[in-house]
py3Dmol code that shows the C-alpha trace and the ligand (Angstrom):
import py3Dmol

protein = """\
ATOM      1  CA  UNK A   1      71.752  60.633 159.374  1.00  0.00           C
ATOM      2  CA  UNK A   2      73.824  57.691 158.167  1.00  0.00           C
ATOM      3  CA  UNK A   3      74.014  56.886 154.520  1.00  0.00           C
ATOM      4  CA  UNK A   4      71.797  53.863 154.675  1.00  0.00           C
ATOM      5  CA  UNK A   5      69.554  54.802 157.548  1.00  0.00           C
ATOM      6  CA  UNK A   6      65.917  54.861 156.645  1.00  0.00           C
ATOM      7  CA  UNK A   7      64.883  58.225 155.232  1.00  0.00           C
ATOM      8  CA  UNK A   8      61.715  59.803 156.427  1.00  0.00           C
ATOM      9  CA  UNK A   9      59.355  58.786 153.671  1.00  0.00           C
ATOM     10  CA  UNK A  10      57.683  61.960 152.471  1.00  0.00           C
ATOM     11  CA  UNK A  11      54.686  59.944 151.417  1.00  0.00           C
ATOM     12  CA  UNK A  12      53.839  56.358 150.611  1.00  0.00           C
ATOM     13  CA  UNK A  13      57.174  54.940 149.406  1.00  0.00           C
ATOM     14  CA  UNK A  14      55.940  53.888 146.007  1.00  0.00           C
ATOM     15  CA  UNK A  15      58.794  53.894 143.517  1.00  0.00           C
ATOM     16  CA  UNK A  16      59.057  56.873 141.224  1.00  0.00           C
ATOM     17  CA  UNK A  17      57.590  56.140 137.859  1.00  0.00           C
ATOM     18  CA  UNK A  18      58.115  57.861 134.549  1.00  0.00           C
ATOM     19  CA  UNK A  19      60.826  60.081 135.935  1.00  0.00           C
ATOM     20  CA  UNK A  20      63.450  59.123 133.458  1.00  0.00           C
ATOM     21  CA  UNK A  21      63.850  60.497 130.002  1.00  0.00           C
ATOM     22  CA  UNK A  22      60.554  60.291 128.162  1.00  0.00           C
ATOM     23  CA  UNK A  23      60.903  57.304 125.919  1.00  0.00           C
ATOM     24  CA  UNK A  24      59.374  57.108 122.518  1.00  0.00           C
ATOM     25  CA  UNK A  25      56.243  55.021 122.773  1.00  0.00           C
ATOM     26  CA  UNK A  26      57.106  52.301 120.323  1.00  0.00           C
ATOM     27  CA  UNK A  27      55.890  48.811 121.053  1.00  0.00           C
ATOM     28  CA  UNK A  28      58.764  46.490 120.253  1.00  0.00           C
ATOM     29  CA  UNK A  29      58.417  42.859 119.320  1.00  0.00           C
ATOM     30  CA  UNK A  30      59.441  40.431 122.064  1.00  0.00           C
ATOM     31  CA  UNK A  31      61.083  38.241 119.472  1.00  0.00           C
ATOM     32  CA  UNK A  32      62.001  39.954 116.225  1.00  0.00           C
ATOM     33  CA  UNK A  33      61.281  38.215 112.906  1.00  0.00           C
ATOM     34  CA  UNK A  34      64.889  37.254 112.232  1.00  0.00           C
ATOM     35  CA  UNK A  35      66.079  36.919 115.847  1.00  0.00           C
ATOM     36  CA  UNK A  36      67.407  33.452 114.956  1.00  0.00           C
ATOM     37  CA  UNK A  37      70.180  35.179 112.960  1.00  0.00           C
ATOM     38  CA  UNK A  38      71.378  37.057 116.048  1.00  0.00           C
ATOM     39  CA  UNK A  39      71.788  34.029 118.281  1.00  0.00           C
ATOM     40  CA  UNK A  40      73.637  30.727 118.239  1.00  0.00           C
ATOM     41  CA  UNK A  41      73.894  27.561 120.308  1.00  0.00           C
ATOM     42  CA  UNK A  42      76.918  27.540 122.550  1.00  0.00           C
ATOM     43  CA  UNK A  43      78.147  24.537 124.516  1.00  0.00           C
ATOM     44  CA  UNK A  44      79.212  25.010 128.132  1.00  0.00           C
ATOM     45  CA  UNK A  45      80.706  22.703 130.701  1.00  0.00           C
ATOM     46  CA  UNK A  46      78.963  22.833 134.051  1.00  0.00           C
ATOM     47  CA  UNK A  47      81.377  23.601 136.938  1.00  0.00           C
ATOM     48  CA  UNK A  48      79.077  21.746 139.301  1.00  0.00           C
ATOM     49  CA  UNK A  49      78.247  18.405 137.631  1.00  0.00           C
ATOM     50  CA  UNK A  50      80.967  18.465 134.948  1.00  0.00           C
ATOM     51  CA  UNK A  51      78.541  17.670 132.127  1.00  0.00           C
ATOM     52  CA  UNK A  52      78.020  19.752 129.025  1.00  0.00           C
ATOM     53  CA  UNK A  53      74.878  21.582 127.982  1.00  0.00           C
ATOM     54  CA  UNK A  54      73.826  24.127 125.369  1.00  0.00           C
ATOM     55  CA  UNK A  55      72.317  27.598 125.717  1.00  0.00           C
ATOM     56  CA  UNK A  56      71.404  30.323 123.231  1.00  0.00           C
ATOM     57  CA  UNK A  57      73.851  33.228 123.186  1.00  0.00           C
ATOM     58  CA  UNK A  58      74.003  36.514 121.266  1.00  0.00           C
ATOM     59  CA  UNK A  59      76.285  37.086 118.307  1.00  0.00           C
ATOM     60  CA  UNK A  60      77.521  40.316 119.821  1.00  0.00           C
ATOM     61  CA  UNK A  61      78.908  41.875 116.656  1.00  0.00           C
ATOM     62  CA  UNK A  62      75.505  41.771 114.961  1.00  0.00           C
ATOM     63  CA  UNK A  63      73.800  44.319 117.203  1.00  0.00           C
ATOM     64  CA  UNK A  64      74.636  47.603 118.880  1.00  0.00           C
ATOM     65  CA  UNK A  65      73.713  49.689 121.890  1.00  0.00           C
ATOM     66  CA  UNK A  66      71.558  52.690 120.983  1.00  0.00           C
ATOM     67  CA  UNK A  67      70.863  54.118 124.429  1.00  0.00           C
ATOM     68  CA  UNK A  68      71.079  53.446 128.139  1.00  0.00           C
ATOM     69  CA  UNK A  69      68.611  53.773 131.013  1.00  0.00           C
ATOM     70  CA  UNK A  70      69.648  55.665 134.137  1.00  0.00           C
ATOM     71  CA  UNK A  71      70.395  52.378 135.948  1.00  0.00           C
ATOM     72  CA  UNK A  72      72.836  51.388 133.165  1.00  0.00           C
ATOM     73  CA  UNK A  73      70.509  48.984 131.325  1.00  0.00           C
ATOM     74  CA  UNK A  74      71.594  49.023 127.698  1.00  0.00           C
ATOM     75  CA  UNK A  75      69.005  49.328 124.947  1.00  0.00           C
ATOM     76  CA  UNK A  76      70.048  47.493 121.793  1.00  0.00           C
ATOM     77  CA  UNK A  77      68.908  48.310 118.273  1.00  0.00           C
ATOM     78  CA  UNK A  78      67.470  44.869 117.537  1.00  0.00           C
ATOM     79  CA  UNK A  79      67.479  42.210 120.239  1.00  0.00           C
ATOM     80  CA  UNK A  80      67.402  42.482 124.035  1.00  0.00           C
ATOM     81  CA  UNK A  81      70.734  40.851 124.932  1.00  0.00           C
ATOM     82  CA  UNK A  82      69.677  40.355 128.531  1.00  0.00           C
ATOM     83  CA  UNK A  83      67.334  37.548 127.427  1.00  0.00           C
ATOM     84  CA  UNK A  84      70.504  35.582 126.640  1.00  0.00           C
ATOM     85  CA  UNK A  85      72.730  36.703 129.530  1.00  0.00           C
ATOM     86  CA  UNK A  86      72.390  33.737 131.871  1.00  0.00           C
ATOM     87  CA  UNK A  87      73.225  30.040 132.112  1.00  0.00           C
ATOM     88  CA  UNK A  88      71.294  27.069 133.450  1.00  0.00           C
ATOM     89  CA  UNK A  89      72.825  23.605 133.391  1.00  0.00           C
ATOM     90  CA  UNK A  90      70.179  21.357 131.843  1.00  0.00           C
ATOM     91  CA  UNK A  91      71.541  18.372 133.806  1.00  0.00           C
ATOM     92  CA  UNK A  92      71.858  19.553 137.407  1.00  0.00           C
ATOM     93  CA  UNK A  93      70.008  22.888 137.430  1.00  0.00           C
ATOM     94  CA  UNK A  94      72.927  25.013 138.625  1.00  0.00           C
ATOM     95  CA  UNK A  95      72.253  28.509 137.270  1.00  0.00           C
ATOM     96  CA  UNK A  96      73.733  32.007 137.370  1.00  0.00           C
ATOM     97  CA  UNK A  97      74.239  35.120 135.274  1.00  0.00           C
ATOM     98  CA  UNK A  98      76.960  34.496 132.645  1.00  0.00           C
ATOM     99  CA  UNK A  99      79.772  36.165 134.609  1.00  0.00           C
ATOM    100  CA  UNK A 100      78.863  34.402 137.827  1.00  0.00           C
ATOM    101  CA  UNK A 101      78.568  30.851 136.521  1.00  0.00           C
ATOM    102  CA  UNK A 102      81.671  29.662 138.360  1.00  0.00           C
ATOM    103  CA  UNK A 103      82.901  26.674 140.359  1.00  0.00           C
ATOM    104  CA  UNK A 104      81.582  26.488 143.909  1.00  0.00           C
ATOM    105  CA  UNK A 105      83.171  25.353 147.155  1.00  0.00           C
ATOM    106  CA  UNK A 106      82.207  21.821 148.207  1.00  0.00           C
ATOM    107  CA  UNK A 107      79.734  22.986 150.862  1.00  0.00           C
ATOM    108  CA  UNK A 108      77.952  25.295 148.368  1.00  0.00           C
ATOM    109  CA  UNK A 109      77.917  22.537 145.768  1.00  0.00           C
ATOM    110  CA  UNK A 110      76.160  20.256 148.227  1.00  0.00           C
ATOM    111  CA  UNK A 111      73.577  22.959 148.888  1.00  0.00           C
ATOM    112  CA  UNK A 112      72.771  23.145 145.160  1.00  0.00           C
ATOM    113  CA  UNK A 113      72.729  19.372 144.758  1.00  0.00           C
ATOM    114  CA  UNK A 114      70.370  18.917 147.711  1.00  0.00           C
ATOM    115  CA  UNK A 115      68.278  22.050 147.158  1.00  0.00           C
ATOM    116  CA  UNK A 116      68.048  22.129 143.358  1.00  0.00           C
ATOM    117  CA  UNK A 117      69.461  19.111 141.506  1.00  0.00           C
ATOM    118  CA  UNK A 118      67.469  16.407 143.305  1.00  0.00           C
ATOM    119  CA  UNK A 119      64.171  17.788 142.044  1.00  0.00           C
ATOM    120  CA  UNK A 120      65.304  19.601 138.863  1.00  0.00           C
ATOM    121  CA  UNK A 121      63.363  18.588 135.774  1.00  0.00           C
ATOM    122  CA  UNK A 122      64.653  21.198 133.332  1.00  0.00           C
ATOM    123  CA  UNK A 123      63.198  24.562 132.339  1.00  0.00           C
ATOM    124  CA  UNK A 124      61.757  23.386 129.009  1.00  0.00           C
ATOM    125  CA  UNK A 125      63.438  26.136 126.990  1.00  0.00           C
ATOM    126  CA  UNK A 126      62.579  26.508 123.291  1.00  0.00           C
ATOM    127  CA  UNK A 127      64.872  25.436 120.469  1.00  0.00           C
ATOM    128  CA  UNK A 128      64.506  28.884 118.920  1.00  0.00           C
ATOM    129  CA  UNK A 129      64.755  32.413 120.359  1.00  0.00           C
ATOM    130  CA  UNK A 130      63.745  33.071 123.958  1.00  0.00           C
ATOM    131  CA  UNK A 131      60.639  35.083 124.802  1.00  0.00           C
ATOM    132  CA  UNK A 132      60.720  37.360 127.826  1.00  0.00           C
ATOM    133  CA  UNK A 133      58.745  34.746 129.734  1.00  0.00           C
ATOM    134  CA  UNK A 134      61.469  32.173 128.986  1.00  0.00           C
ATOM    135  CA  UNK A 135      64.138  34.595 130.211  1.00  0.00           C
ATOM    136  CA  UNK A 136      62.089  35.482 133.280  1.00  0.00           C
ATOM    137  CA  UNK A 137      61.737  31.769 134.157  1.00  0.00           C
ATOM    138  CA  UNK A 138      65.512  31.385 133.835  1.00  0.00           C
ATOM    139  CA  UNK A 139      66.079  34.321 136.184  1.00  0.00           C
ATOM    140  CA  UNK A 140      63.509  33.108 138.706  1.00  0.00           C
ATOM    141  CA  UNK A 141      65.473  29.867 138.765  1.00  0.00           C
ATOM    142  CA  UNK A 142      68.737  31.783 139.221  1.00  0.00           C
ATOM    143  CA  UNK A 143      67.285  33.655 142.186  1.00  0.00           C
ATOM    144  CA  UNK A 144      66.188  30.356 143.719  1.00  0.00           C
ATOM    145  CA  UNK A 145      69.639  28.882 143.116  1.00  0.00           C
ATOM    146  CA  UNK A 146      71.275  31.960 144.701  1.00  0.00           C
ATOM    147  CA  UNK A 147      69.088  31.577 147.783  1.00  0.00           C
ATOM    148  CA  UNK A 148      69.767  27.848 148.084  1.00  0.00           C
ATOM    149  CA  UNK A 149      73.543  28.287 147.926  1.00  0.00           C
ATOM    150  CA  UNK A 150      73.487  31.413 150.101  1.00  0.00           C
ATOM    151  CA  UNK A 151      75.188  33.449 147.380  1.00  0.00           C
ATOM    152  CA  UNK A 152      76.916  36.731 148.175  1.00  0.00           C
ATOM    153  CA  UNK A 153      74.612  39.745 148.462  1.00  0.00           C
ATOM    154  CA  UNK A 154      76.294  41.313 145.412  1.00  0.00           C
ATOM    155  CA  UNK A 155      75.442  38.301 143.247  1.00  0.00           C
ATOM    156  CA  UNK A 156      71.851  38.406 144.431  1.00  0.00           C
ATOM    157  CA  UNK A 157      71.713  42.151 143.807  1.00  0.00           C
ATOM    158  CA  UNK A 158      72.864  41.860 140.190  1.00  0.00           C
ATOM    159  CA  UNK A 159      70.486  38.949 139.542  1.00  0.00           C
ATOM    160  CA  UNK A 160      67.542  40.965 140.914  1.00  0.00           C
ATOM    161  CA  UNK A 161      68.567  43.976 138.853  1.00  0.00           C
ATOM    162  CA  UNK A 162      68.754  41.853 135.708  1.00  0.00           C
ATOM    163  CA  UNK A 163      65.256  40.539 136.428  1.00  0.00           C
ATOM    164  CA  UNK A 164      64.008  44.119 136.774  1.00  0.00           C
ATOM    165  CA  UNK A 165      65.522  44.894 133.356  1.00  0.00           C
ATOM    166  CA  UNK A 166      63.787  41.892 131.757  1.00  0.00           C
ATOM    167  CA  UNK A 167      60.447  42.954 133.225  1.00  0.00           C
ATOM    168  CA  UNK A 168      61.046  46.459 131.822  1.00  0.00           C
ATOM    169  CA  UNK A 169      61.897  44.941 128.439  1.00  0.00           C
ATOM    170  CA  UNK A 170      58.691  42.914 128.465  1.00  0.00           C
ATOM    171  CA  UNK A 171      56.756  46.010 129.499  1.00  0.00           C
ATOM    172  CA  UNK A 172      58.105  47.846 126.446  1.00  0.00           C
ATOM    173  CA  UNK A 173      56.621  45.075 124.282  1.00  0.00           C
ATOM    174  CA  UNK A 174      53.224  45.205 126.003  1.00  0.00           C
ATOM    175  CA  UNK A 175      50.238  47.340 125.012  1.00  0.00           C
ATOM    176  CA  UNK A 176      47.539  46.478 127.555  1.00  0.00           C
ATOM    177  CA  UNK A 177      47.535  49.102 130.365  1.00  0.00           C
ATOM    178  CA  UNK A 178      46.593  46.450 132.925  1.00  0.00           C
ATOM    179  CA  UNK A 179      49.424  44.134 131.899  1.00  0.00           C
ATOM    180  CA  UNK A 180      51.840  47.079 131.876  1.00  0.00           C
ATOM    181  CA  UNK A 181      50.826  48.047 135.412  1.00  0.00           C
ATOM    182  CA  UNK A 182      51.393  44.468 136.576  1.00  0.00           C
ATOM    183  CA  UNK A 183      54.842  44.361 134.993  1.00  0.00           C
ATOM    184  CA  UNK A 184      55.745  47.745 136.492  1.00  0.00           C
ATOM    185  CA  UNK A 185      54.709  46.522 139.951  1.00  0.00           C
ATOM    186  CA  UNK A 186      56.857  43.414 139.541  1.00  0.00           C
ATOM    187  CA  UNK A 187      59.790  45.487 138.326  1.00  0.00           C
ATOM    188  CA  UNK A 188      59.419  47.733 141.379  1.00  0.00           C
ATOM    189  CA  UNK A 189      59.581  44.656 143.625  1.00  0.00           C
ATOM    190  CA  UNK A 190      62.876  43.628 142.066  1.00  0.00           C
ATOM    191  CA  UNK A 191      64.271  47.166 142.209  1.00  0.00           C
ATOM    192  CA  UNK A 192      63.554  47.096 145.950  1.00  0.00           C
ATOM    193  CA  UNK A 193      65.229  43.709 146.391  1.00  0.00           C
ATOM    194  CA  UNK A 194      68.234  44.828 144.357  1.00  0.00           C
ATOM    195  CA  UNK A 195      68.599  48.063 146.336  1.00  0.00           C
ATOM    196  CA  UNK A 196      68.526  46.193 149.656  1.00  0.00           C
ATOM    197  CA  UNK A 197      71.018  43.591 148.446  1.00  0.00           C
ATOM    198  CA  UNK A 198      73.412  46.258 147.105  1.00  0.00           C
ATOM    199  CA  UNK A 199      73.343  48.055 150.473  1.00  0.00           C
ATOM    200  CA  UNK A 200      74.193  44.768 152.215  1.00  0.00           C
ATOM    201  CA  UNK A 201      76.934  44.018 149.671  1.00  0.00           C
ATOM    202  CA  UNK A 202      78.590  47.427 150.042  1.00  0.00           C
ATOM    203  CA  UNK A 203      78.560  46.982 153.815  1.00  0.00           C
ATOM    204  CA  UNK A 204      80.155  43.536 153.774  1.00  0.00           C
ATOM    205  CA  UNK A 205      82.068  42.898 150.553  1.00  0.00           C
ATOM    206  CA  UNK A 206      85.095  44.280 148.779  1.00  0.00           C
ATOM    207  CA  UNK A 207      85.445  45.709 145.281  1.00  0.00           C
ATOM    208  CA  UNK A 208      85.414  44.934 142.443  1.00  0.00           C
ATOM    209  CA  UNK A 209      81.947  43.509 142.933  1.00  0.00           C
ATOM    210  CA  UNK A 210      80.800  41.139 140.184  1.00  0.00           C
ATOM    211  CA  UNK A 211      83.331  42.845 137.922  1.00  0.00           C
ATOM    212  CA  UNK A 212      82.248  46.411 138.710  1.00  0.00           C
ATOM    213  CA  UNK A 213      84.305  49.029 140.533  1.00  0.00           C
ATOM    214  CA  UNK A 214      83.132  50.878 143.620  1.00  0.00           C
ATOM    215  CA  UNK A 215      81.962  54.079 141.938  1.00  0.00           C
ATOM    216  CA  UNK A 216      79.940  52.250 139.288  1.00  0.00           C
ATOM    217  CA  UNK A 217      78.174  50.250 141.995  1.00  0.00           C
ATOM    218  CA  UNK A 218      77.599  53.493 143.929  1.00  0.00           C
ATOM    219  CA  UNK A 219      76.079  54.990 140.798  1.00  0.00           C
ATOM    220  CA  UNK A 220      73.698  52.057 140.251  1.00  0.00           C
ATOM    221  CA  UNK A 221      72.689  52.110 143.910  1.00  0.00           C
ATOM    222  CA  UNK A 222      72.101  55.876 143.709  1.00  0.00           C
ATOM    223  CA  UNK A 223      69.647  55.373 140.861  1.00  0.00           C
ATOM    224  CA  UNK A 224      67.851  52.490 142.572  1.00  0.00           C
ATOM    225  CA  UNK A 225      67.599  54.607 145.735  1.00  0.00           C
ATOM    226  CA  UNK A 226      66.179  57.472 143.660  1.00  0.00           C
ATOM    227  CA  UNK A 227      63.529  55.185 142.189  1.00  0.00           C
ATOM    228  CA  UNK A 228      62.543  54.198 145.739  1.00  0.00           C
ATOM    229  CA  UNK A 229      62.381  57.867 146.824  1.00  0.00           C
ATOM    230  CA  UNK A 230      65.381  57.452 149.113  1.00  0.00           C
ATOM    231  CA  UNK A 231      66.685  60.802 147.937  1.00  0.00           C
ATOM    232  CA  UNK A 232      69.064  61.484 150.828  1.00  0.00           C
ATOM    233  CA  UNK A 233      70.864  58.182 150.248  1.00  0.00           C
ATOM    234  CA  UNK A 234      70.992  58.841 146.523  1.00  0.00           C
ATOM    235  CA  UNK A 235      72.402  62.379 146.937  1.00  0.00           C
ATOM    236  CA  UNK A 236      75.113  61.118 149.284  1.00  0.00           C
ATOM    237  CA  UNK A 237      76.139  58.393 146.847  1.00  0.00           C
ATOM    238  CA  UNK A 238      76.267  60.905 144.000  1.00  0.00           C
ATOM    239  CA  UNK A 239      78.476  63.215 146.067  1.00  0.00           C
ATOM    240  CA  UNK A 240      80.901  60.343 146.649  1.00  0.00           C
ATOM    241  CA  UNK A 241      81.166  59.742 142.911  1.00  0.00           C
ATOM    242  CA  UNK A 242      81.599  63.401 142.025  1.00  0.00           C
ATOM    243  CA  UNK A 243      84.494  63.917 144.477  1.00  0.00           C
ATOM    244  CA  UNK A 244      86.134  60.535 143.826  1.00  0.00           C
ATOM    245  CA  UNK A 245      89.558  60.534 142.215  1.00  0.00           C
ATOM    246  CA  UNK A 246      88.885  57.046 140.896  1.00  0.00           C
ATOM    247  CA  UNK A 247      85.646  57.784 139.028  1.00  0.00           C
ATOM    248  CA  UNK A 248      86.053  58.431 135.295  1.00  0.00           C
ATOM    249  CA  UNK A 249      84.666  61.724 134.013  1.00  0.00           C
ATOM    250  CA  UNK A 250      81.944  59.932 132.037  1.00  0.00           C
ATOM    251  CA  UNK A 251      80.562  58.426 135.255  1.00  0.00           C
ATOM    252  CA  UNK A 252      80.810  61.783 137.034  1.00  0.00           C
ATOM    253  CA  UNK A 253      78.769  63.333 134.219  1.00  0.00           C
ATOM    254  CA  UNK A 254      76.137  60.634 134.574  1.00  0.00           C
ATOM    255  CA  UNK A 255      76.058  61.198 138.336  1.00  0.00           C
ATOM    256  CA  UNK A 256      75.496  64.934 137.813  1.00  0.00           C
ATOM    257  CA  UNK A 257      72.727  64.169 135.314  1.00  0.00           C
ATOM    258  CA  UNK A 258      71.130  61.892 137.882  1.00  0.00           C
ATOM    259  CA  UNK A 259      71.291  64.677 140.452  1.00  0.00           C
ATOM    260  CA  UNK A 260      69.407  66.957 138.015  1.00  0.00           C
ATOM    261  CA  UNK A 261      66.785  64.258 137.417  1.00  0.00           C
ATOM    262  CA  UNK A 262      66.349  63.920 141.171  1.00  0.00           C
ATOM    263  CA  UNK A 263      65.862  67.654 141.626  1.00  0.00           C
ATOM    264  CA  UNK A 264      63.098  67.404 139.035  1.00  0.00           C
ATOM    265  CA  UNK A 265      61.611  64.343 140.790  1.00  0.00           C
ATOM    266  CA  UNK A 266      61.507  66.243 144.068  1.00  0.00           C
ATOM    267  CA  UNK A 267      59.866  69.276 142.481  1.00  0.00           C
ATOM    268  CA  UNK A 268      57.307  67.114 140.750  1.00  0.00           C
ATOM    269  CA  UNK A 269      56.505  65.275 143.969  1.00  0.00           C
ATOM    270  CA  UNK A 270      56.400  68.484 146.002  1.00  0.00           C
ATOM    271  CA  UNK A 271      59.242  67.433 148.312  1.00  0.00           C
ATOM    272  CA  UNK A 272      61.128  70.291 149.922  1.00  0.00           C
ATOM    273  CA  UNK A 273      64.142  70.163 152.179  1.00  0.00           C
TER     274      UNK A 273
END
"""
ligand_1 = """\
1
ZN
Zn 75.385 20.780 135.934
"""
view = py3Dmol.view(width=600, height=400)
view.addModel(protein, "pdb")
view.setStyle({"model": 0}, {"cartoon": {"style": "trace"}})
view.addModel(ligand_1, "xyz")
view.setStyle({"model": 1}, {"stick": {}})
view.zoomTo()
view.show()
């Protein structure tokens, strides 16, 4: 069976939930009391319309990473940095994740102008810190912008993944079981979109991909595949990382940990092979 052929789904292909490390159940605040101190207004020049605009950005040295999810989402001690990891030009509506906010070829520019700018009325972002809903609106707009300009699959994949992380962050700040279930379902949708886009990207693009090397992308895709119960694909990706001469030992360790988590997932779900 090929790496990305469809696995026989052992049961309804609902994503695996609660299979990662058991997190402490602490409801975090969406916006912490002094979040203002962790952010600042930064001015950017838009590579599409040439005008300047301001966005909130993190003061990176004021916060630190305290842990990491299996799909490499960092957990920070105070503020969720991903709320501030994207750019939207307030003038023309061109938008992308920070690292992907780059000049476009003329034909792509025209696509954004005709598909976004002509009807763009701004995202009405607050003057103070961003809530998750603000960040989610920004990322919905990025996904629309990516579609309009027919962005590379890798760019779409990372934007979907970032959206999944924001939905997870919001979920961690939510108490109502019904709201949590809704956020989990939305996160699962974006995990699915990201997994599909990463498969397409690996098939058609070269590395580094959005700044990440091949084995790191393989690792992320392995975890997304695991969450979608595509265990055969995930095991094959992990094997590639473990035998790779290019993968650093830290990534190999994470890949082996992921393999252990998957063995547990399979046991829990009663899947035998
Ligand atoms: Zn602009």
